[in-house]
N, C-alpha and C positions, 0 to 999 in steps of 0.2 A: 503495499499499500505506500501510495507517493507520502511524503511528509506534508503537513498542513502549510502552507503560505502565510507568512507574518507580516501584513502591512504597516508600516510606520505612521505613526499619528500625522496627520495633515496639521499645516496652519492657517493662518487667516489668510482670505483672499482667493482666487478661484479654486473652488473644491475638485471640481471635476477635472481641470487641467492637471492638479496634483493628485487627484487617483488615477488617471489616467497615465500619468508619467512612471508611477509606481507598478502598475501591473503591465505595461509596456515594457519596463526595466525586468522586470520577471519573466516576461516572455523571453526577451532575449539573451539572460543569464540560464537559460534553461531550467528554471525552477518549477515550470508546469509541465507535470508530466500528462503522458497521452493518456487522453479519458479522463484525466484529473478535472473535476469543475470548478469553476469560481463562478457564486451564487450571489447575487448583489446584495440581498439581505445581510450576508455572513459576513460579508468585508464592510458592510456599512455600521454593521455592531462592532466589529472589530475596532474602528476607527472612531466610533462613537459620533457620525455624521448620521444624515436622512439617507435615504435610497438613492434618492432620484438623482444627485451627483456621482454616484458609482454606477448606477443604472445608464446614465449618459456617458460616462466614460467606455464602458463595456461595448456603448453599442457603436461609439464612436471606432473601437478596436474592430468590432466586426464589418463595419463600413468600408476599414482600408485594409480588410483580409487578413488581420490576425487571429481571428476568434471565429467561430461561429456560435449561435443559438442552438439551445435546445430545451426541451420541455423542462428540464432540470437544473438548468444553468448553461454557463458557456465555456466552452472548450476549445482547442486546438485543431485546425482542421483537417481532414483527412485529403492528401498530396496523392495526387496520382502521377505514374510517370510522365503524362502528356502536362499536367500541371508544373512539374519539374522541369521539363525542357523549356516549355514557353515563358515562364521566369527568367532561364538563362538567355533564353534571345532577347529579352530584353534588356536584360544587363549587358549584353554583347553590345548592343546598339548604343547604350548609355554610359557605362563606365569608363571604356578608353577614352573618350573623349574629355570626360570629367578628369581622367586622370592628366590628361594633355593641359589642360586648364591650371591643374594643381604644382604642374612641372612649371609653372611661370610664376607661380602666386605663393608657392611654399616659401614662409622666411627663416632664418637662421634657428629659431626656437623649433620652427616646425621640423627642420630638419634633423635636430638634435633627439626630438620627442621618436622621429622614426626611426634614426639610430638605436636609440634605447630599447624602441618595440623588437627591432629585429634581433639585438644582442639578447633581449629575453626570449625570443621564439626559438633561437639559435640552444640555447641553456636547456630551455625546457623539452626539446625534440632530444637532446642528448640523454639527458635524463627520465625521456619517456613519460614526461607529466604532462598526461592531455589536456588539465585543467589549467594550466600555466599556459599551455600553448594557446590554448583557446584566447586567454586574456592580453596575451601578447599580440596575437593576429589581432584581434577587434581593436586594440589600440593601434597598432599600425592602421589601420584601416579606417579608424574614427579619423587620425589626425588628418592625412592627406585627404579626407572628405570633408573634414572642416575647412579645407585652404580653398574650395570651390567657392568663386564666389557668387556663383550662378544658386540661391538658396533654393528655388524650385528643381532643378536640377539634383542637388545633393538630399535633398528629401527625399525625390522619387527614387534614387538610388537606395538610398538606407531601407524604404519602404520596402522595395522588389527583395533586395539582399536578405532583410529580416526573414520573407515568407520561406526563405530555402533554408533557413538555420538549421534543418535537418540534414543538410550536405556538411556544414561544420561539424557534426558529431560524429558522422560517419567519415570523415575524410581527416578530420583533426585529430581523431582518436583513433586514428591507424597509421601506425609508429612508421611503416615504409614510406607513407605520402607524405609523413611531415618532410622530409628531407627533400623533395620535389616542391611544397608548398614553401618551404625556407629559401631554397633557388631561386624562387619565382618571386617573393619578397624582396630580396636583394636585388634582383635584375632591376626591379621596379624602383628601390630606392636610390639606385646608381644613376636612373635615370634621372629621379628626381634633382640629385646632386648636380649633374651637369646641367639642370634647367632644358633638358633635351624633349621637348613635347613631342616628338616625332617618336623617339624611342618608348617615351611613357605610355603613348596610344598603343604601340605595336605590342610591348611586354605586357599591358594589361589586357589587352585581346587575348595573349596567348596564356596568360594566369587563369583568365575565365575559363576558356576551353579545356585547360587541363584540368581545373577543379570540375569541371562537369563530366568529363571523360571518366575521371577518378570517382565520382559519387556514382556513375551509374553501372561501373565495375564493380562495385563493392555493395550495391544494392540488388537484392532481388526484385522481380519486379511483384510478386505477391504482396510484399514489405509494403510496396507503394501503393497498390491498389486496394488494400483491405483493411490498413492499420492507421490510424493518426501516429503522424510519426513526432519524437520529443524534438523542440526546438533549444536548439543548443548551439555547439559547436560552429566564422564566416571566413570565404575568402578575401 
C-alpha cells in the first residue's frame, strides 16, 4: 500500500494556487503511486481549509493532463504506448528550439548550476543511486529550461515532459542507461558553455530520441496499455 501523502499547511493568499503547486510537486517527485487516489475532502481536512480551493486545484491538474477524475477521487492517468509516442513527438518539436534559446541566454550562474547538476548526476550514476540521479537530472533540466525567455514555450515543454515522468522512472532507474543519459547531458552542457545554439538544438534532438528509444526498449507494451504508470524519474 502506498504511503499517505502529507501536504504542508498553506499560508495566506491564493489557496488554490498553493494547493496546486503542492500537488503538482508531489506528482513530479513520484510520490503519488499508480492507483493511489487524491480526495479533495481529505486534502482539505489535512490543510484545514475549505474543499473548493482543493477541488479547483485538482480540476486544473486534470485539465493540464496530470490527473484524471474517478468516482472516488483523482489519480494518475493511464498512458498507452501511443500516448507516450505522441508526447515525445511534441517534445522533439519544442525542446531543441528551446535549448537553442537557452544556449544564448544562460548566464554564468546558470552554467555553474548546470555543471554542479552534471557532476551530481555522474556521482549518482557511479554509486547506482537512482533517486539522486533523478534529482540531478531534474536540476539540470530545470536550470536550462528556466533560461528560456519565452515563458509559454518553457511552460508547455515542462507540462509535456511531466506527462511522461514514467520515462524517467524506467530510464533513470536503469543503471546501464544512466551512462548514456550522462553522456547526453554532458554534450548538451558543452554546447551551452560554447553558446552554440545549433549544437544545442542538434544534441537535444538526439537526447530526446535516445530517451524515447531507451524507454520503449525497457517497457513492455502491456504495461503501458493496462497499468497506470508511476510518475517519477525526466530527460
